[in-house]
N, C-alpha and C positions, 0 to 999 in steps of 0.2 A: 504494500500500500504506500502511496506517495505521502511523504511527510509523516510516516508512522511514528517515528521517535518524538517528533514535536507534538503530535496529537496525544500520544501517551503521556507526555509531560503535562499538558493542559488538563487532561482527564484526571491525572494524579492530583493536581491542585484542587480540582473540583471535588474529588473524593475526600480530600482532607477537610475542605469546608463543610461538606455534607456530614461527615462523621463527627465533626465538632458541633455543628448547629442543629443537625437533624432537619426535618421538614417543618413547614408551618410559618416561615417568615415571608415577607414580601420580596419580590425579585431584586429590588435595589439593595437590600441587605446582603444577599448572596453575591451580587455584583461587586460590592465594596470589599467583601471578604475574599472573593476570587482575585481581585486586583492585588490584595496583600500577599496572597499565596504565590501568584505569578511573579511578583517582585522578588519574593524570597527565592524562587526558582530561577531568577535571573532571565526571565523571558521578556523580550521587548514587545510592548503592546501599546495600542492606543485604545482608550475607553470612551464610549459614547461618541464615536467619530461620526460627524455628520457627512453623509455622502449623497451626491446628486443621483437622481433616478432619471434616465432618459427613455423616451419612446420615439423611435424612428428619427433620432437626431435632435429631438426637442426635449429640453429639460421640463419634466412634469412635476417635480417635487423633490423633496429630500427625505432621507430616513437616517436615523442614527443606528449604527451597528453597535451592539453591546461591547464587543472587543474585536480588534483586528490584531492578531498575534504574528509577530515577525514579518509583517507586511504580506503574509501568505494565507493565514487561516482566519476565517470569519467564525466568531463564537457568538451564538445567540442563546440567551438564557431564558428559562421559563421557571415558574413556581406554581405548577398545576398538579392536580391529583394524578394525571397521566398524560403522556404525549398522545396526540391523535394525528391522523393523516393530514389534517389541515395545517398543523404546525410544521410537519416535514415539508409540505408543499410551500409554505411560507419561507422556510429556510432555503429551499432550492431556488425560489424566485429571487431572494436576496442575492444569492451567489451569482445568478445570471445577471441581475441588474448591476452588480458591482464588478462583474467579470473576474470573479475569484474562482479558483478551481476547487478548493476544499473548504468545508465548513464543519463545525460541530454544533449540534443542538443539544443543550444540556438542561435537564429538568431537575430542579432541587425540591419540587413539591411532593414527590412521591416518597414512600417510606424508604425505598432504596433509590440511590441516584440513578437516573436514566440518562443515557446519552446516545445520540445517533451521529454517525459520521456521514456527511453529505458530500457528494461529488457533482460538480457542474459539468454535464456532458456537452454543454455549448461553450465551454471556456475557450477563449481565443488568446493564446500566449502573446501574440504580437500587440495586443492591447493592454498588456500588463501595466498597472499603475503603481505609483508610490503612495505612501500614506498621505492622506489629505488631498490628493489630486482627484478631480471630478472623474466620474465614470465616462 
């Protein structure tokens, strides 16, 4: 799997947060704690990075990605009883809109940490961006 070591490190940080806090908090609490753990793990990331969304060359809005790790991996957090297909579809849509290849969808709301590794099948390497650059 592409970026397997990096995604394992991110998931490890999320597991530490979940094992410490358990479920039942709002998403923002998990986001703040995950930032602390990723700092401790010396991962480079941007948090709540506002990114432009384009449709046929027209900017149609913006969306904040929860985390962009090492300028490679989108991390979207949830605090729900369970992940549903709509959340996976949302994560895949974000990957396409941001033209990122790999993402993680992490749910802190279940009794056990849930995570899904997402891959953008429409990824275009020639359009790779830098952190903060519009899609």
